[in-house]
N, C-alpha and C positions, 0 to 999 in steps of 0.2 A: 600363390595365385589360385591354386586349386581350392584352398580353403575359402578364399574370397568368393570364387564361383559357387561353391557349395552353399555358402551363407546367402548368396543372392537367390539361389533356387529355394531356400527355406524362408525367405523374407516375405512380409505381407505385400510389398509392392509387386513381387513376382507373382504372388497368388492372384492379385487383381488383374495382372496383365496376361495370365495364362490363357484365358479364353481368346485373347487377341492372337497369340502365337498359334493356338490350335486352328483358328480360322485361316491364318496365313498358310499354314502347312497343308490344310485340306484344299484350299483353293489352288495352290501351286501343284500339288500332286494330281488333282483332278484335271487341271488344265494341261499339264504336261502329258498325262496319260492319253487324254482325248486327242491331243495334238500330234504326239509322236506316232501313235498307232492308227491314225485315220487312214481310211482307204481312199483312193487306190494306191497311195504312195506312202507306206509307213517308213519310219526312219530305219536305215540299214542297221542290222544287228551289231556290226562292228563298232558302231559309235555308242551303243547303249551303255557299256561299262564306263566309258569316259563321262558320258552325260550323267549317269547315275552318281558317279563320284563327285562331280561338280555340284549336282543338285543337293546331295547330302551336306556338303560343305556350306552351301548357300543357306540351307535350312538351319544348320547348326549355328551359323552366325546370327540368324534371326533370333534364335532362342537365347543367345548370349548378349543381345542388345541391352538388356537391363543392366548387366555388368558394365557395359560401355557407357550407359547413361550416367552411372555413378562415377566411374573413373574416366575423367575427361581426357586424359592423355591418350586414350585408345580411340578417340572419336575419328581422327583423321585416318589412321590405318583401317578402321572399320568401314568408313564410307568408301575409301578407295578399294578395299578388298571386295566389298559387295558389288561395286560397280564393275570391277574386272570379272568377277564370277558370273554376273548376269550377262555381260557381253560375251564371255566364253560359252555360256549355255546357248545363247542365240546362234553363235557361229557353228557350234557342234550340231545343234538341232536343225538349223536352216529353216526354222519355222517363224514367219513374221507374227503369227498369232501369239507366240510366247513373249514377244517384245513388250507389249503393253502390260501384260500380266506381271512380268518380272519387275519392270521399272515403276509401274504404278504402285506396286506393293512397297518398294523401297521408298518412294516419295511419302506414302502414308506413314510408314514406320518412322522415317526420319523426322517428320514434323510432329508426329504424335509423341515420341519419346524424348527428343532432344529440344523441342521448343522452337521458337521463332527467332532465335539469335542468329548472328552472322554466319557461323560455320554451318549449321544445318541448312540455312537458306542457300548457301553456296553449294552444299551437297545436292539439294533439290535441283538447282540449276544445272549442275553437272549430270544428274540422272536424266533430265529432260534432253540435254545435249546428246547423251549416249543413246537415248531412244531414237533421235533423228539419225545418228550415225548407224545404228543397227538396221533401220529400214533402208537406208541408202546402200549399205553393204549387201543386203539381201536382194534388193530389186532395183537399185538405182533411183533416179529422181522420180520416175513414175510411181514406184511403190511408196516413196516418201510422201508424195502429194496425195496419194490415195488414202494413206493412213493419217495424214496431217489433221484433218477435221476431227475424227473421233479421238485422236490422241490429245489434241488441245482441249477439247471439251471435257474429256475424262480427267485430265490433269488439273484443269481449272476447278472443276467441282470437288475433286479430292482436296486440293489446297484450301479452298474455302471451308469445306466441311471440317477438315482437321484443325484449321485455324480457329474456328468457332468452338470446336470441342476442347481445344487446348486452353482457350481463354476461360471457358466454363470450368474446366478442371482446376485451373489456377485460382479462379474466384472461389471455388469450393474449398480448396486447400487453405486459401487466405481466411475464409470464414471459419474453418475449423481451428486455424491458429488463433484467430481473435477470440473464439469461444473458449479455447484453452487458456488464453491469457486472462480473459474475463473471469473464468472459474478460479484461476490462481489469485487474481486480484480480490475476488470475493472472499476467498479463504484468508488472504492477508488482512483484509478489512475486518473479518470476523475476529482474527487474532488481535488486531489493534483495538477493536471494540472491547474484547475481553480484558486487555491490558488497561484501557482507559477506565473500565468499570472497576477493576481491581485497585487502580490508583485512586479513583474517586472514593471508594470505600475506605481505603487507608487514610486519605485526607480527612474524611468525615470522622473516622475513629479518633484521629489526632485532635480534631476540633472538639469532639465530645469529651476527650480526655482533659483538654484545657478547661472546658466549661465545668466539668466535674471537680477539677482541682481548685479552680477559682471560687467555687461555691461550697460544695459539700466537704471536700477533703480538708481544706484549711479550717472551715468552721467546726467540723467534728473533731479535728485534732486539738483545736483550742478548748473545746468542751471537755475532752478527755483530760487535758492538763488541769483545768479548773476543778473538775470533779475529783481528780486525784488529790489536789491540794485541799479541797473541802473534806475529803475522807481522812486525810492526815490530821487536820484540825479537830475533827470529831473524835478520832482515836486519842488525842491528847487533851480532850476536854475543853477545847477552845470553841465553844458553841457559837458565840456571837460572830467570830471571824468566819466560821464555816458557813453560817447563815448568809453572811454578806457575799461570800464567794458563790453560794448556790444561787442567790438572786442575780449575780452577774452572769452566771451560766444560763439562767433562764432567759435573760435579755439577749445573750449571744445566740442561744438556740432560736429565738424568734428572728433575730437578724439573719442567721443562716437559712432558716426556712424561707424568709422573704427573698434572700438572694437566689435560692433554688427556684422559687416560683418565677422570679424575674428572668432567670436563665431559660426556663421553660417557655415563658412568654416570648423571649427573643427568638426561640426556635420556631414558634408558631407564627409570628408576625412576618410573613414572607412577602406580602403584597404591598407593603408600604414603600414609599420612595425614600431615598437616602436622606433628604431634608427632613422628612417626618421622623425617621429613625434617630437622626442626630438630636432633634428637638426633644424626642421622647427620652433619650438617655440623659440629656442635660436636666430636664425637669425631674426625672426620677432621682438623679443624684442629689439635687437640691432638697427634694422632699425627704429623702432618706437620711441625709447628713446635716441639713441646715446650713451647709456651706454655699455661699453664692457662686453660681457658675455663669460667668460673663461669656455669652455666646456670640460669635461672629460667624454668620452663615451666608456664604456667597456661592450658591450652586445654581447655575443657570437653569431656569424653569424650561422644561421641554427637552432638555439635552439628554440623549440616551447614554447613560453611564452603564458600561458592561456590568451585568449582574455579579460576576466574580469580583470585580473591583468594589462595587457597592457593598457586597457582603463582607469582604475583608476590611473595608473602611469602618463599617458599623462595629465589627468585632474588636477592632483596634481601639476605637473610641470607648467602647464598653469596658474593655480590660484596663485602659488607662485610668478611667474614672474609678474603677474598682480598686486599683493599686493606690490611688490617692486616698480613697476611703480607709484603707487598711494600714497604710504605712506613712503617709505624708504628714499627718497632723496639721493640715493646712487651714487657713482662714479665708483664702480667696483662690478661685480657680478660673483660668481663662481658657476657653476652647474656641478655636478658629478652624473652620472648614471652608476652603476656598478652591474654586476650580478656575484654572487659567493656564494658557499656553499648553493645552493638551495634557495636563496632569492635574491630579487632585492633591492638594496640600493640607495636611492635618497638623495642627499645632496645639499641644496641651501643656499648659504652664500652671504651676502652683507656687505658693509662697511658704511651703512647708519646711520640714527639717532637712530635706535633702539627703544625699548619701554620696559616697565615693564611687564614681562610675568605674574607675580602674579595677576596683576589687570585684566588680560583678563580671569582669571579663566579657564585656559586650562590644569590644572593639572588633574591627573587621578581621575575619579569619579565625576568631576564637569562638568556642562553643560552650565552654564550661560556665555554669551559672550557679551561684551560691543558693543553697536551699532556701525556699521562701520567695524566690524571685522568678518563678517559672512563667509568670504572666508576661514579663519583658521578653523572655525567650520565645514565647508564643507569638508576640507581636513581631519580633524579628523574623520568625519563620514565615508569617503571612506576607511581610514585605518582600522577602526573598522570592516567594512563589510567583509574584507578579513583576519581578525585576524593578522594584522600587528602591528608595533610599531610606535609611533609618539613621537618625542622629539624636543622641540624648546627651544633654549637658546638665550637670548637677554638682553642687558642693555642699558639704555639711553646713546646715544653718542658712543656706541661701536658696532653697527651693529647687525645683526640677523643671527643665524645659525639654519637651519631646517634640521633634519635628520629623514628619514622615511625608514623603511624596510618592504617589502611586500613579504610573502612567495610565492614561485612559485607553490607549491602544497598545495591546500586549504585543 
């Protein structure tokens, strides 16, 4: 308990309340001195030691009221003890002037420290009752009636003033708490913003990696293989064959360059609508490959498609057509983009050579992908990011059918 009391005296709350305790001590000491030694009837010397002892105990309890305010189990003993000490001081001194000073101080302290809850209010009522009892004991009903008016007015003003002060203090404490919560929330939002920025950058890096793989990486890898083959033929004197391969490499280099420029154009064309983007990719596919692309486009005009969904849809369509160009050997391609029932459905179908889907490990829950098919993995990642569905069906010699649904509300 002594450690707790010592910690109370060292706390910030006690430092704020110290001026209040000093004022109480000063008022009570001045009041008792002027009252006890007033002429012509000072208090008998025999009573001074008892009165001094009781006053010291009374003031000591005032200074311990911060401890009582925190440890609620001591409130009832404190209120009773202070009431008994104040009544004993009045009886020993036999001075009605002390009654109002002692009990008005207790009323002020009780409301100021303990608040307006039930127990402090009952304590205030008890102190007011003890005030009346003290006046009655000292001078009977006549003295009680004489002091009734100043006592009632003083107590009423004190209660009103302390009540208003208490409410302002609580409001200030609540404001400080809200400011602290706001500061903590701002720090948390800053952390979240940093995380979102980091994730956005990571997603952008992954997207750029897919773009680079689908354009430059595969094209340059093919060129390296062709140039190595041409070099081998040159070393063995097969010049016509080497020349043919070099011509093929030149055509492949032009195609790779065109694909790289198209990827750059895709990154730059951010202000077009999804319908315009789909039409652009379909037309570009037909111009580049000569393969007819039968387009079915049913995207409601004026409907706000979330930019994230529109971007993923455009990238998926671009990657699908790129895969057909490189792997399918198709003669016909069907592309359908339909918006209905709160979702966007993309279907890409070709009549090419097809492949064994199971060997690509694209079934649910599997992540391994055979080298050369990272485009399908990229599409699968995009669909997963927006909680869509990904379905691909294909058999060797029967073409490929890719169906993707993207929810418009994430």
